[in-house]
C-alpha atoms as a printed R data frame, in Angstrom:
    type eleno elety resid chain resno       x       y       z
1   ATOM     1    CA   MET     A     1  97.768 104.294  96.778
2   ATOM     2    CA   ALA     A     2  99.815 101.225  97.079
3   ATOM     3    CA   VAL     A     3 103.370 101.995  97.261
4   ATOM     4    CA   VAL     A     4 104.112  99.274  94.630
5   ATOM     5    CA   GLU     A     5 101.744  98.943  91.664
6   ATOM     6    CA   THR     A     6 101.430  96.481  88.896
7   ATOM     7    CA   GLU     A     7  99.846  95.967  85.548
8   ATOM     8    CA   ARG     A     8  99.722  93.249  83.054
9   ATOM     9    CA   HIS     A     9 100.338  93.221  79.413
10  ATOM    10    CA   GLY     A    10  99.725  89.498  78.254
11  ATOM    11    CA   GLN     A    11 102.718  87.614  79.743
12  ATOM    12    CA   ILE     A    12 104.529  90.916  80.657
13  ATOM    13    CA   LEU     A    13 104.374  92.267  84.162
14  ATOM    14    CA   VAL     A    14 105.236  95.914  84.854
15  ATOM    15    CA   VAL     A    15 106.047  96.659  88.450
16  ATOM    16    CA   ARG     A    16 106.196 100.226  89.431
17  ATOM    17    CA   MET     A    17 107.519 101.615  92.645
18  ATOM    18    CA   ASN     A    18 105.024 104.364  93.608
19  ATOM    19    CA   ARG     A    19 106.127 106.876  96.367
20  ATOM    20    CA   PRO     A    20 106.794 109.892  94.114
21  ATOM    21    CA   GLU     A    21 106.719 112.293  96.870
22  ATOM    22    CA   ARG     A    22 109.861 110.528  98.155
23  ATOM    23    CA   LEU     A    23 111.465 109.801  94.962
24  ATOM    24    CA   ASN     A    24 110.321 106.140  95.560
25  ATOM    25    CA   ALA     A    25 112.747 105.665  98.501
26  ATOM    26    CA   MET     A    26 112.848 102.385  99.695
27  ATOM    27    CA   GLY     A    27 111.099 102.058 103.287
28  ATOM    28    CA   ARG     A    28 110.037  98.877 105.039
29  ATOM    29    CA   GLU     A    29 106.649  98.812 103.448
30  ATOM    30    CA   MET     A    30 107.888  99.220  99.865
31  ATOM    31    CA   MET     A    31 110.674  96.306 100.509
32  ATOM    32    CA   GLY     A    32 108.079  94.140 101.799
33  ATOM    33    CA   MET     A    33 105.519  94.572  98.781
34  ATOM    34    CA   LEU     A    34 108.340  94.418  96.369
35  ATOM    35    CA   ALA     A    35 109.388  90.976  97.708
36  ATOM    36    CA   ASP     A    36 105.720  89.757  97.570
37  ATOM    37    CA   THR     A    37 105.341  90.984  94.055
38  ATOM    38    CA   TRP     A    38 108.762  89.408  92.821
39  ATOM    39    CA   THR     A    39 107.590  86.041  94.692
40  ATOM    40    CA   MET     A    40 104.201  86.198  92.783
41  ATOM    41    CA   PHE     A    41 106.040  87.019  89.633
42  ATOM    42    CA   ARG     A    42 108.322  84.092  89.853
43  ATOM    43    CA   LYS     A    43 105.593  81.571  90.814
44  ATOM    44    CA   SER     A    44 102.995  82.947  88.159
45  ATOM    45    CA   PRO     A    45 102.692  80.359  85.138
46  ATOM    46    CA   ASP     A    46 101.218  83.218  83.072
47  ATOM    47    CA   LEU     A    47 103.827  85.755  83.520
48  ATOM    48    CA   GLU     A    48 107.270  85.499  81.702
49  ATOM    49    CA   VAL     A    49 108.940  88.864  81.646
50  ATOM    50    CA   ALA     A    50 108.923  91.823  84.001
51  ATOM    51    CA   ILE     A    51 109.456  95.637  83.652
52  ATOM    52    CA   PHE     A    52 110.721  97.532  86.507
53  ATOM    53    CA   THR     A    53 110.069 101.191  86.839
54  ATOM    54    CA   GLY     A    54 108.995 104.089  89.258
55  ATOM    55    CA   THR     A    55 106.489 106.573  89.411
56  ATOM    56    CA   GLY     A    56 107.374 110.399  88.834
57  ATOM    57    CA   ARG     A    57 110.911 111.927  88.346
58  ATOM    58    CA   GLY     A    58 112.751 109.229  90.282
59  ATOM    59    CA   PHE     A    59 113.208 105.500  89.513
60  ATOM    60    CA   CYS     A    60 114.240 105.042  93.364
61  ATOM    61    CA   ALA     A    61 116.263 107.359  95.674
62  ATOM    62    CA   GLY     A    62 117.465 104.249  97.538
63  ATOM    63    CA   GLU     A    63 117.424 104.082 101.435
64  ATOM    64    CA   ASP     A    64 114.518 106.292 103.020
65  ATOM    65    CA   MET     A    65 116.993 108.030 105.353
66  ATOM    66    CA   LYS     A    66 114.038 109.866 107.135
67  ATOM    67    CA   GLU     A    67 112.931 106.453 108.333
68  ATOM    68    CA   THR     A    68 116.314 105.226 109.124
69  ATOM    69    CA   LEU     A    69 116.599 108.342 111.420
70  ATOM    70    CA   GLU     A    70 113.274 107.732 113.135
71  ATOM    71    CA   LYS     A    71 114.517 103.999 113.850
72  ATOM    72    CA   GLY     A    72 117.870 105.521 115.158
73  ATOM    73    CA   ASP     A    73 119.920 102.699 113.711
74  ATOM    74    CA   VAL     A    74 121.431 102.268 110.114
75  ATOM    75    CA   GLY     A    75 120.390  99.051 108.659
76  ATOM    76    CA   SER     A    76 117.515  98.663 110.794
77  ATOM    77    CA   ASN     A    77 115.237  97.611 107.778
78  ATOM    78    CA   SER     A    78 117.115  94.507 107.156
79  ATOM    79    CA   ASP     A    79 115.599  92.139 109.490
80  ATOM    80    CA   ILE     A    80 112.084  92.849 108.323
81  ATOM    81    CA   LYS     A    81 112.748  92.256 104.467
82  ATOM    82    CA   PRO     A    82 111.232  89.021 103.533
83  ATOM    83    CA   ASP     A    83 112.873  86.749 100.959
84  ATOM    84    CA   ASP     A    84 113.031  88.526  97.656
85  ATOM    85    CA   PRO     A    85 113.872  86.320  94.597
86  ATOM    86    CA   PHE     A    86 114.708  89.676  92.704
87  ATOM    87    CA   MET     A    87 117.336  90.894  95.343
88  ATOM    88    CA   THR     A    88 118.853  87.227  95.814
89  ATOM    89    CA   MET     A    89 119.131  86.824  91.976
90  ATOM    90    CA   GLU     A    90 117.081  83.542  92.330
91  ATOM    91    CA   LEU     A    91 114.383  84.819  89.904
92  ATOM    92    CA   GLU     A    92 114.583  82.688  86.856
93  ATOM    93    CA   LYS     A    93 112.749  85.195  84.538
94  ATOM    94    CA   PRO     A    94 114.322  88.155  82.975
95  ATOM    95    CA   VAL     A    95 113.613  91.635  84.245
96  ATOM    96    CA   ILE     A    96 113.754  94.736  82.332
97  ATOM    97    CA   GLY     A    97 114.746  97.980  84.020
98  ATOM    98    CA   ALA     A    98 112.767 101.137  82.764
99  ATOM    99    CA   ILE     A    99 114.837 103.887  84.740
100 ATOM   100    CA   ASN     A   100 112.462 106.891  84.576
101 ATOM   101    CA   GLY     A   101 114.706 109.303  86.683
102 ATOM   102    CA   PHE     A   102 117.135 109.172  89.621
103 ATOM   103    CA   ALA     A   103 118.573 105.775  90.598
104 ATOM   104    CA   MET     A   104 120.659 106.583  93.657
105 ATOM   105    CA   GLY     A   105 122.268 104.132  96.235
106 ATOM   106    CA   GLY     A   106 119.856 101.408  97.011
107 ATOM   107    CA   GLY     A   107 118.000 102.385  93.808
108 ATOM   108    CA   PHE     A   108 121.064 101.879  91.738
109 ATOM   109    CA   MET     A   109 121.377  98.480  93.142
110 ATOM   110    CA   LEU     A   110 117.981  97.650  91.786
111 ATOM   111    CA   VAL     A   111 119.054  98.731  88.438
112 ATOM   112    CA   GLU     A   112 122.177  96.594  88.880
113 ATOM   113    CA   ARG     A   113 120.189  93.356  89.361
114 ATOM   114    CA   THR     A   114 117.845  93.924  86.000
115 ATOM   115    CA   ASP     A   115 119.009  91.980  82.955
116 ATOM   116    CA   LEU     A   116 118.368  94.610  80.409
117 ATOM   117    CA   ARG     A   117 118.136  98.305  80.800
118 ATOM   118    CA   VAL     A   118 116.385 101.362  78.987
119 ATOM   119    CA   ALA     A   119 116.731 104.636  80.587
120 ATOM   120    CA   SER     A   120 115.076 108.012  79.970
121 ATOM   121    CA   SER     A   121 117.543 110.673  78.743
122 ATOM   122    CA   ASN     A   122 117.138 112.697  82.054
123 ATOM   123    CA   ALA     A   123 118.036 109.757  84.167
124 ATOM   124    CA   VAL     A   124 120.773 110.283  86.945
125 ATOM   125    CA   PHE     A   125 122.821 107.437  88.612
126 ATOM   126    CA   GLU     A   126 124.869 107.512  91.678
127 ATOM   127    CA   VAL     A   127 126.291 104.686  93.856
128 ATOM   128    CA   SER     A   128 126.153 106.464  97.123
129 ATOM   129    CA   GLU     A   129 127.934 104.107  99.697
130 ATOM   130    CA   ALA     A   130 130.938 106.317 100.209
131 ATOM   131    CA   LYS     A   131 128.533 109.209 101.414
132 ATOM   132    CA   ARG     A   132 126.536 107.107 103.829
133 ATOM   133    CA   TRP     A   133 128.869 104.313 105.205
134 ATOM   134    CA   LEU     A   134 132.440 103.918 106.106
135 ATOM   135    CA   LEU     A   135 133.365 102.064 102.756
136 ATOM   136    CA   GLY     A   136 132.366 103.244  99.282
137 ATOM   137    CA   GLY     A   137 130.726 100.800  96.712
138 ATOM   138    CA   TYR     A   138 133.799  98.863  95.990
139 ATOM   139    CA   ASN     A   139 132.115  95.882  94.022
140 ATOM   140    CA   HIS     A   140 129.830  97.878  91.676
141 ATOM   141    CA   GLY     A   141 132.302  98.460  88.918
142 ATOM   142    CA   THR     A   142 133.399  95.130  89.095
143 ATOM   143    CA   ILE     A   143 129.882  93.839  88.692
144 ATOM   144    CA   ALA     A   144 129.529  96.169  85.783
145 ATOM   145    CA   ASN     A   145 132.791  94.927  84.439
146 ATOM   146    CA   MET     A   146 133.979  98.543  84.277
147 ATOM   147    CA   PRO     A   147 137.725  99.615  83.828
148 ATOM   148    CA   TYR     A   148 139.548 100.343  87.063
149 ATOM   149    CA   PRO     A   149 139.203 104.251  86.956
150 ATOM   150    CA   ILE     A   150 135.492 104.325  85.989
151 ATOM   151    CA   ALA     A   151 134.813 101.738  88.909
152 ATOM   152    CA   MET     A   152 136.787 104.112  91.258
153 ATOM   153    CA   GLU     A   153 134.728 106.885  90.161
154 ATOM   154    CA   MET     A   154 131.582 105.029  90.839
155 ATOM   155    CA   ALA     A   155 132.799 103.904  94.240
156 ATOM   156    CA   PHE     A   156 133.437 107.359  95.193
157 ATOM   157    CA   GLY     A   157 129.663 108.509  94.451
158 ATOM   158    CA   PHE     A   158 130.267 110.558  91.533
159 ATOM   159    CA   ARG     A   159 127.144 110.921  89.368
160 ATOM   160    CA   PHE     A   160 126.685 109.652  85.924
161 ATOM   161    CA   THR     A   161 124.140 110.669  83.202
162 ATOM   162    CA   ALA     A   162 122.076 107.922  81.214
163 ATOM   163    CA   GLN     A   163 124.318 109.052  78.247
164 ATOM   164    CA   ARG     A   164 127.483 108.428  79.670
165 ATOM   165    CA   PHE     A   165 126.346 105.147  81.334
166 ATOM   166    CA   TYR     A   166 125.044 103.996  77.894
167 ATOM   167    CA   GLU     A   167 128.438 104.661  76.217
168 ATOM   168    CA   LEU     A   168 130.194 102.714  78.976
169 ATOM   169    CA   GLY     A   169 127.992  99.733  78.120
170 ATOM   170    CA   PHE     A   170 125.968  99.988  81.449
171 ATOM   171    CA   LEU     A   171 122.720 100.577  79.670
172 ATOM   172    CA   ASN     A   172 121.251  98.966  76.578
173 ATOM   173    CA   ARG     A   173 118.985 101.946  75.435
174 ATOM   174    CA   VAL     A   174 118.698 105.722  76.188
175 ATOM   175    CA   VAL     A   175 115.463 107.300  74.821
176 ATOM   176    CA   GLU     A   176 113.383 110.371  75.423
177 ATOM   177    CA   PRO     A   177 110.928 109.850  78.508
178 ATOM   178    CA   ASP     A   178 107.908 109.556  76.483
179 ATOM   179    CA   GLN     A   179 109.286 106.435  74.593
180 ATOM   180    CA   LEU     A   180 110.602 104.827  77.875
181 ATOM   181    CA   MET     A   181 107.852 102.316  78.526
182 ATOM   182    CA   PRO     A   182 107.183 101.640  74.766
183 ATOM   183    CA   THR     A   183 110.813 100.717  74.374
184 ATOM   184    CA   ALA     A   184 110.693  98.373  77.415
185 ATOM   185    CA   ILE     A   185 107.520  96.750  76.023
186 ATOM   186    CA   GLU     A   186 109.127  96.322  72.882
187 ATOM   187    CA   MET     A   187 112.328  94.621  74.424
188 ATOM   188    CA   ALA     A   188 109.965  92.479  76.457
189 ATOM   189    CA   GLU     A   189 108.050  91.458  73.580
190 ATOM   190    CA   HIS     A   190 111.180  90.248  71.673
191 ATOM   191    CA   LEU     A   191 112.125  87.961  74.699
192 ATOM   192    CA   LEU     A   192 108.521  86.397  74.373
193 ATOM   193    CA   THR     A   193 109.294  85.128  70.799
194 ATOM   194    CA   LEU     A   194 112.023  82.949  72.062
195 ATOM   195    CA   PRO     A   195 111.426  79.359  73.150
196 ATOM   196    CA   PRO     A   196 110.601  79.490  76.939
197 ATOM   197    CA   ALA     A   197 113.551  77.163  77.837
198 ATOM   198    CA   SER     A   198 115.874  79.240  75.801
199 ATOM   199    CA   ARG     A   199 114.884  82.423  77.690
200 ATOM   200    CA   VAL     A   200 115.058  81.140  81.247
201 ATOM   201    CA   ASN     A   201 118.324  79.104  80.608
202 ATOM   202    CA   THR     A   202 120.023  81.938  79.081
203 ATOM   203    CA   VAL     A   203 119.204  84.395  81.790
204 ATOM   204    CA   HIS     A   204 120.267  81.974  84.300
205 ATOM   205    CA   MET     A   205 123.641  81.189  82.612
206 ATOM   206    CA   MET     A   206 124.327  84.905  81.947
207 ATOM   207    CA   ARG     A   207 123.932  85.639  85.504
208 ATOM   208    CA   GLN     A   208 126.202  82.872  86.512
209 ATOM   209    CA   ILE     A   209 129.030  84.269  84.616
210 ATOM   210    CA   ARG     A   210 128.729  87.931  85.642
211 ATOM   211    CA   PRO     A   211 132.109  89.378  87.322
212 ATOM   212    CA   ALA     A   212 131.996  89.358  91.138
213 ATOM   213    CA   THR     A   213 134.328  89.862  93.926
214 ATOM   214    CA   THR     A   214 135.848  87.032  95.831
215 ATOM   215    CA   PRO     A   215 134.806  85.933  99.383
216 ATOM   216    CA   GLN     A   216 138.165  87.078 100.774
217 ATOM   217    CA   GLN     A   217 137.764  90.452  99.427
218 ATOM   218    CA   ASP     A   218 134.223  90.742 100.836
219 ATOM   219    CA   ARG     A   219 135.642  89.699 104.132
220 ATOM   220    CA   LEU     A   220 138.054  92.602 103.893
221 ATOM   221    CA   ALA     A   221 135.010  94.850 102.955
222 ATOM   222    CA   GLU     A   222 133.070  93.788 106.030
223 ATOM   223    CA   ALA     A   223 136.144  94.868 108.309
224 ATOM   224    CA   LEU     A   224 136.464  98.022 106.439
225 ATOM   225    CA   HIS     A   225 132.771  98.889 107.099
226 ATOM   226    CA   LEU     A   226 133.600  99.129 110.777
227 ATOM   227    CA   HIS     A   227 137.149 100.684 110.414
228 ATOM   228    CA   GLY     A   228 136.364 104.247 111.469
229 ATOM   229    CA   ASP     A   229 133.837 106.124 113.628
230 ATOM   230    CA   VAL     A   230 130.777 104.334 113.139
231 ATOM   231    CA   ASN     A   231 128.722 107.303 114.323
232 ATOM   232    CA   ASP     A   232 129.663 109.061 111.091
233 ATOM   233    CA   ARG     A   233 126.997 106.953 109.293
234 ATOM   234    CA   MET     A   234 124.180 108.237 111.308
235 ATOM   235    CA   GLU     A   235 125.760 111.909 111.046
236 ATOM   236    CA   SER     A   236 125.744 111.555 107.229
237 ATOM   237    CA   ARG     A   237 121.838 110.566 107.035
238 ATOM   238    CA   ALA     A   238 121.210 113.525 109.702
239 ATOM   239    CA   ALA     A   239 122.996 116.044 107.656
240 ATOM   240    CA   PHE     A   240 121.220 115.017 104.475
241 ATOM   241    CA   ALA     A   241 117.865 115.311 106.279
242 ATOM   242    CA   GLU     A   242 118.706 118.663 107.881
243 ATOM   243    CA   LYS     A   243 120.356 119.982 104.598
244 ATOM   244    CA   ARG     A   244 123.470 120.977 106.304
245 ATOM   245    CA   LYS     A   245 127.166 120.069 106.116
246 ATOM   246    CA   PRO     A   246 128.038 117.068 107.866
247 ATOM   247    CA   ASN     A   247 130.469 117.019 110.915
248 ATOM   248    CA   PHE     A   248 132.454 113.787 110.628
249 ATOM   249    CA   ASN     A   249 134.726 112.414 113.168
250 ATOM   250    CA   GLY     A   250 136.782 109.958 110.929
251 ATOM   251    CA   TRP     A   251 138.339 107.747 113.397
252 ATOM   252    CA   VAL     A   252 137.834 107.093 117.094
253 ATOM   253    CA   ASP     A   253 141.653 106.725 117.469
254 ATOM   254    CA   PRO     A   254 143.412 108.889 114.455
255 ATOM   255    CA   GLN     A   255 146.023 106.322 114.236
256 ATOM   256    CA   ASP     A   256 143.559 103.888 112.824
257 ATOM   257    CA   ARG     A   257 143.774 105.424 109.366
258 ATOM   258    CA   TYR     A   258 147.274 103.987 109.189
259 ATOM   259    CA   ARG     A   259 146.231 100.561 110.660
260 ATOM   260    CA   MET     A   260 144.308  99.275 107.858
261 ATOM   261    CA   PRO     A   261 143.015  95.628 107.400
262 ATOM   262    CA   LYS     A   262 144.653  93.902 104.460
263 ATOM   263    CA   LEU     A   263 143.518  91.280 102.209
264 ATOM   264    CA   SER     A   264 146.121  88.885 103.728
265 ATOM   265    CA   ASP     A   265 144.420  89.091 107.124
266 ATOM   266    CA   PHE     A   266 141.611  87.022 105.472
267 ATOM   267    CA   PRO     A   267 143.013  83.573 104.220
268 ATOM   268    CA   GLU     A   268 140.860  81.910 101.585
């Protein structure tokens, strides 16, 4: 079986992650196939709207941590990922997320890049960076235009139900599992009733006005990603794989917790 499957419904392309035994965790092969699929979709003159979903009880569990442990280095997959117009937000066509289950870590980031979202009532969401890196997911609440305490809750890796995210405005629809794909198809068919230029121009404009962190803030984040004992990143993954409590060090020098990089260290 291919780790990414596609099916066509007229001008609609369904893109389905297909590693159900690993909750569709993103390994090297899957990331490469997704990049190829989104490139094909972008260039196709016959396809106009995509629906992005997963097989089984997970939309996507995010990073394949077992593969990371085999490679022995966090972030070791990044150098093999080809240009992916979906991930770079250069895709000029709308994508509807049909979230069928767990959307965790990198899987949440996939949901975040969709333009419209329908989730099954049993879907669960988590921004996982705080559990796996040295900085929590500081920018996701900003991108989602959430109030500060909700953005903080997201950054600290709390889990959200589909119903709660619907009430907060992160999801367009919450439906029973058997209505997930019919609802997504219905939304896609509505988009196809619009003038083609209107559909393309609108999705492009809407993406330009999404909230975002500043380059200065992102430079501070880069420094904070290394502000601590970086060995804790791999320890987090090892503990997860071995189903045990992690043994974190925190900082190489305990005084570093009081020597925080500041935004003023990174002039605009």
